[in-house]
C-alpha positions in Angstrom: 114.1 22.4 77.0 114.4 26.0 75.4 115.4 26.0 71.9 118.1 28.7 71.2 119.4 30.3 67.9 121.6 33.0 66.9 119.8 36.4 66.6 118.3 37.1 63.3 119.0 40.7 62.2 116.1 41.2 60.3 114.0 40.1 63.1 115.9 42.4 65.6 114.9 45.4 63.3 111.5 44.5 63.4 111.3 44.6 67.3 113.4 47.7 67.8 112.4 51.3 66.4 115.0 53.9 66.9 113.4 57.2 67.8 114.3 60.2 65.4 116.5 62.7 67.5 115.1 66.0 68.2 117.5 68.7 68.0 115.3 71.6 69.0 116.1 71.8 72.7 112.9 73.5 73.6 110.7 71.3 71.8 112.6 68.3 73.2 112.0 69.6 76.7 108.3 70.3 76.1 107.6 66.9 74.4 109.2 65.3 77.4 106.6 66.9 80.0 103.8 64.7 80.5 102.1 66.8 83.4 102.0 70.5 84.6 104.4 69.4 87.4 106.7 68.3 84.7 106.4 71.8 83.3 107.0 73.2 86.7 110.3 71.2 87.0 111.5 72.8 83.7 110.4 76.3 84.6 112.3 76.0 88.1 115.6 74.9 86.2 115.2 77.8 83.5 113.9 80.7 85.6 115.8 82.8 88.3 114.6 81.9 91.9 113.2 85.3 92.6 110.9 85.3 89.5 110.2 81.6 89.9 109.2 81.9 93.6 107.0 84.8 92.9 104.9 82.7 90.6 105.2 79.4 92.7 104.9 81.0 96.2 101.8 82.0 98.2 101.1 83.8 101.5 102.9 83.3 104.8 103.1 79.6 105.4 101.3 78.6 102.1 98.8 76.6 103.5 95.8 78.1 101.7 97.6 76.9 98.4 98.6 73.6 99.7 95.1 72.9 101.1 93.5 73.8 97.9 95.6 71.4 95.9 95.1 68.8 98.5 91.5 69.2 98.2 91.6 68.3 94.5 93.6 65.1 95.4 91.1 64.0 98.0 88.3 63.2 95.7 87.1 59.8 94.3 85.6 59.4 90.9 82.6 57.1 90.2 82.8 55.9 86.6 80.0 54.5 84.8 80.6 51.3 83.1 79.6 50.1 79.7 79.0 53.6 78.6 80.9 54.2 75.4 82.5 57.6 75.0 84.9 57.2 72.1 84.9 60.6 71.6 84.2 63.5 73.9 82.9 67.2 73.7 84.8 69.6 75.7 83.2 72.8 74.6 80.9 75.0 76.6 79.4 78.3 76.6 80.5 80.6 79.2 79.2 84.4 79.8 77.4 84.6 76.6 80.4 83.2 74.2 82.0 80.0 73.4 85.0 78.0 74.7 86.5 75.1 73.3 87.6 73.8 76.7 86.1 74.3 80.4 88.9 76.5 81.3 90.5 79.7 80.5 93.7 81.8 81.4 93.5 83.4 84.8 94.8 87.1 85.4 98.5 87.2 86.5 100.6 90.4 87.4 104.1 91.1 86.2 104.0 88.3 83.6 106.9 89.4 81.5 109.2 88.9 84.5 108.5 85.3 84.3 109.3 85.0 80.6 109.8 87.9 78.2 107.1 86.7 75.9 104.7 87.3 78.7 100.9 88.0 78.1 101.4 88.0 74.3 102.2 84.3 74.5 99.2 83.6 76.6 96.8 85.5 74.9 97.8 84.1 71.3 97.7 80.6 72.8 94.4 81.0 74.2 93.3 82.2 71.0 94.6 79.4 69.2 93.1 77.0 71.6 89.4 78.9 71.5 89.4 79.8 75.1 89.4 82.9 76.9 92.5 85.0 78.0 92.3 87.4 81.0 94.6 90.3 81.2 95.5 91.6 84.7 95.4 95.3 85.9 99.0 94.5 86.8 99.9 93.0 83.5 103.0 93.9 81.7 101.4 94.0 78.3 98.9 96.8 77.4 95.3 96.2 76.7 95.6 97.1 73.1 98.6 94.8 72.9 96.7 91.8 74.2 93.9 92.5 71.5 96.5 92.6 68.8 97.9 89.0 70.1 94.6 87.8 70.1 92.4 89.7 67.7 89.8 87.1 67.1 89.6 85.2 70.4 87.8 86.1 73.7 89.7 88.7 76.0 88.8 89.3 79.7 89.9 92.1 81.8 90.8 91.8 85.5 90.3 95.0 87.4 91.5 96.3 90.9 90.1 99.3 92.5 92.9 101.6 92.8 93.4 104.5 95.3 93.2 106.8 92.4 89.7 105.6 91.0 90.2 107.3 87.7 92.9 104.9 86.8 90.5 102.0 87.5 87.8 103.7 85.6 90.2 104.4 82.6 91.3 101.0 82.3 87.7 99.6 82.3 86.7 101.9 79.5 89.9 101.0 77.3 89.2 97.5 77.8 85.4 97.9 76.6 86.7 99.9 73.7 89.1 97.2 72.8 86.5 94.6 72.7 87.0 92.8 76.0 83.7 91.0 76.7 84.0 90.2 80.4 85.3 92.2 83.5 86.6 90.3 86.6 86.0 92.7 89.3 88.6 91.5 92.1 87.5 91.9 95.6 90.0 89.9 97.8 93.2 92.3 97.6 92.5 95.3 99.8 96.2 95.1 100.8 98.6 92.9 99.8 99.3 89.4 101.3 102.5 88.5 103.2 104.4 86.7 100.4 107.4 85.6 102.3 109.3 84.2 99.4 109.4 87.6 97.8 110.7 89.4 100.9 113.4 86.7 101.5 114.4 86.8 97.8 114.3 90.8 97.7 111.9 90.4 94.6 111.3 93.9 93.5 110.2 95.9 90.4 112.3 96.4 88.4 114.7 93.4 89.5 117.4 94.4 91.7 120.9 93.0 91.0 122.7 91.7 94.1 125.4 89.2 94.5 122.8 86.5 95.2 120.9 87.2 91.9 124.0 87.3 89.9 125.1 84.0 91.3 121.6 82.5 90.8 121.7 84.1 87.1 125.0 82.5 86.1 123.3 79.1 84.9 120.4 81.1 83.4 121.9 83.5 80.9 119.0 83.2 78.5 116.6 84.7 81.0 118.9 87.7 81.5 119.4 87.9 77.8 115.6 88.1 77.1 115.2 90.6 80.0 117.9 92.9 78.8 117.2 93.0 75.0 113.5 93.3 74.9 111.2 96.4 75.6 111.3 97.8 78.9 108.5 96.5 81.3 105.5 98.7 81.5 102.5 98.5 83.8 99.2 99.9 82.6 98.0 100.8 86.1 101.2 101.7 88.0 102.4 105.3 87.8 105.7 104.5 89.7 107.8 101.4 90.2 110.7 100.7 92.6 109.9 98.5 95.4 108.7 94.8 96.5 105.5 93.8 95.0 103.9 93.9 98.3 105.0 97.7 98.7 103.8 98.3 95.1 100.3 96.6 95.9 99.9 98.5 99.1 100.5 101.9 97.6 98.1 101.1 94.4 95.1 99.3 96.2 92.6 100.7 98.3 91.4 99.0 101.4 88.1 101.0 101.4 86.7 99.0 98.6 82.9 98.3 98.9 79.8 97.8 97.2 79.7 101.4 96.1 82.6 100.7 94.0 81.0 97.5 92.4 78.0 99.9 91.4 80.1 102.5 89.9 82.0 100.0 87.9 78.7 97.9 86.9 77.5 101.3 85.3 80.7 102.0 83.4 81.1 98.3 82.1 78.8 97.3 79.0 79.7 93.6 79.1 79.4 90.8 81.6 80.7 91.5 85.1 81.9 88.7 87.4 83.3 89.2 91.0 86.5 87.3 91.5 87.9 86.4 95.2 84.4 85.2 96.7 85.1 83.1 99.8 81.7 82.6 101.6 78.3 81.4 100.5 76.6 84.5 102.0 78.9 86.7 99.9 77.9 84.8 96.8 74.1 85.3 97.7 74.5 88.9 98.3 76.6 89.6 95.2 74.0 87.8 92.8 71.3 89.8 94.4 73.2 93.0 93.5 73.1 92.0 90.0 76.5 90.7 88.9 76.6 88.0 86.0 78.9 85.5 87.9 81.2 84.9 90.8 84.6 83.3 90.8 85.5 81.3 94.0 89.0 81.9 94.8 91.5 82.9 97.5 93.7 84.3 95.0 95.7 81.4 94.6 96.6 81.4 98.4 98.6 84.7 97.9 96.4 86.9 100.0 94.9 85.5 103.3 96.4 82.2 104.4 94.2 79.6 106.0 91.4 81.1 103.7 88.5 78.9 102.7 89.0 76.2 99.8 87.4 77.1 96.7 86.6 73.7 95.7 85.1 72.8 99.1 82.9 75.8 98.9 81.7 74.9 95.4 78.9 72.4 96.0 77.3 74.8 98.6 77.5 77.9 96.4 76.0 76.2 93.4 73.1 75.0 95.5 72.4 78.5 96.8 73.1 80.6 93.5 73.9 78.1 90.6 70.5 78.4 89.0 70.8 82.4 89.0 74.4 83.3 88.0 77.6 81.6 86.5 79.8 80.0 89.1 83.3 79.6 88.3 86.4 78.4 90.3 90.2 78.8 90.2 93.2 78.2 92.8 95.1 74.9 93.0 94.0 73.4 89.4 97.1 71.3 88.2 95.3 68.4 86.3 92.5 68.2 83.8 90.9 65.8 86.3 90.6 68.8 88.7 88.6 70.6 86.0 86.4 67.6 85.4 85.6 67.3 89.1 84.9 70.9 89.2 82.3 70.9 86.5 80.8 67.8 87.9 80.1 69.8 91.2 78.4 72.4 89.4 81.2 74.9 88.4 80.5 76.4 84.9 84.1 77.2 84.2 87.5 77.0 85.6 90.5 79.3 85.5 94.3 78.4 85.4 97.1 80.8 86.6 100.2 78.9 87.9 99.8 76.1 85.4 99.7 78.5 82.6 103.0 80.3 84.1 104.7 77.1 84.6 104.3 76.5 80.8 105.3 80.0 79.9 108.4 79.8 81.8 109.3 76.4 80.3 108.9 77.5 76.9 107.4 80.8 76.2 104.3 80.4 73.7 105.2 76.9 73.0 105.1 76.1 76.6 101.6 77.8 77.0 100.3 75.5 74.1 101.9 72.4 75.9 99.9 73.3 79.1 96.6 73.6 77.2 97.6 70.2 75.4 98.3 68.5 78.6 95.0 69.7 80.2 93.0 68.8 77.3 94.4 65.5 77.1 93.7 65.0 80.8 90.2 66.2 80.5 89.2 64.1 77.7 90.7 60.8 79.0 89.0 61.4 82.6 85.6 62.1 80.8 86.0 58.9 78.6 87.0 56.8 81.7 84.0 58.1 83.5 81.7 57.3 80.7 80.6 60.6 79.7 80.6 62.1 76.1 80.0 65.9 77.1 80.3 68.2 80.1 76.7 68.4 80.3 76.7 64.7 81.3 78.9 65.4 84.2 77.1 65.4 87.6 77.7 65.5 91.2 77.2 61.7 91.4 80.5 61.4 89.4 82.6 62.8 92.3 82.9 62.4 96.1 84.8 64.9 98.1 86.8 62.9 100.8 87.1 64.4 104.3 90.5 65.5 105.6 89.9 68.9 107.3 86.8 68.8 109.2 85.6 71.8 111.3 85.4 71.0 115.1 82.0 71.1 116.5 81.4 74.1 118.8 79.9 73.2 122.1 76.6 75.0 123.1 77.2 78.2 125.2 76.4 78.0 128.8 74.2 80.3 130.5 76.0 82.9 132.7 76.0 81.8 136.3 73.5 84.6 137.4 71.0 83.5 134.9 71.6 79.8 135.9 70.9 80.6 139.6 67.9 82.9 138.9 66.4 80.1 136.8 67.0 77.7 139.7 
């Protein structure tokens, strides 16, 4: 028989603790975000559709992006038991300098269109976290502005080869003079990919007001207030604006980019140079033979060639071929700290985040970027502890199995021509 009694108020108070209310809306939203996907949900709610879709979308059917993300989900971890790791060291050395975490912020174009703090928020958050920040050729903050926002941290510069080569050369020289220590020479954008969301949304630089954009803006007045009351968007590399992103890229980029351009930039740039957009083992070998310091396995976040190779699947083979001779890094599809841990275990020296950073930016400006970094740091540390490793150096291929989903179809041996068969008979 259960014995019952009247509730004791003192005992109830011990059982129930009331959480102190948070009146700062931004802080409350960000604290409630436990994953990068949570930040994405907030970002979608707070950002006009055209700007959000520019970040969130990819090329054509968006298969390259979805496959890249699926590849990270299709892994199996192999934890070691009875291997205490009460504290983990997430720091690493990359391209001659330190990073407190095994990831940095990737280059993103038109960033202030996502949220008005733009690259300043990203660079300052990266500096505070002790990780590198990369400024895009198509960034909306100047080289000098990023340096001012992150004066003591590591700044990297991403370079496109423009039709007017002197623009590219001048940007490289300015970045070097500003103390940027690494240049990402990007090779996967000879022309713009078919970003269909942008075309359907009429996304243009500068934003074009239509009935649809006005209706979409009504529940998001803060975005338009920020856009209209802050300095005009400026692009270091674009002499003119007015058109879709694809049109602007096609007008600026040069499809004749070649190894000759890489050689010229190598002579201009005094620091480390890595090639971004590598998608085959053969190109990896050739680039290392050409003397670059590293490569970034990337299909541009799925924003260029749809159905492109999956960087995470390429990683083990590329590391096997060139990992001893150069720094191998990876981006595209990273949305969880476990993705980063798996990449390091399979031989990547470093990783880069793009959309994950922009989701945080759109969700809450600088504080949102801080939250992105905090979420990924927590996931990295927890995954390492559950695997039983105390440092990044302890991560090995044995900790991860890539599960098969997309398998190449074996090609049947070619039959000899009929004439050859009859002659042989």
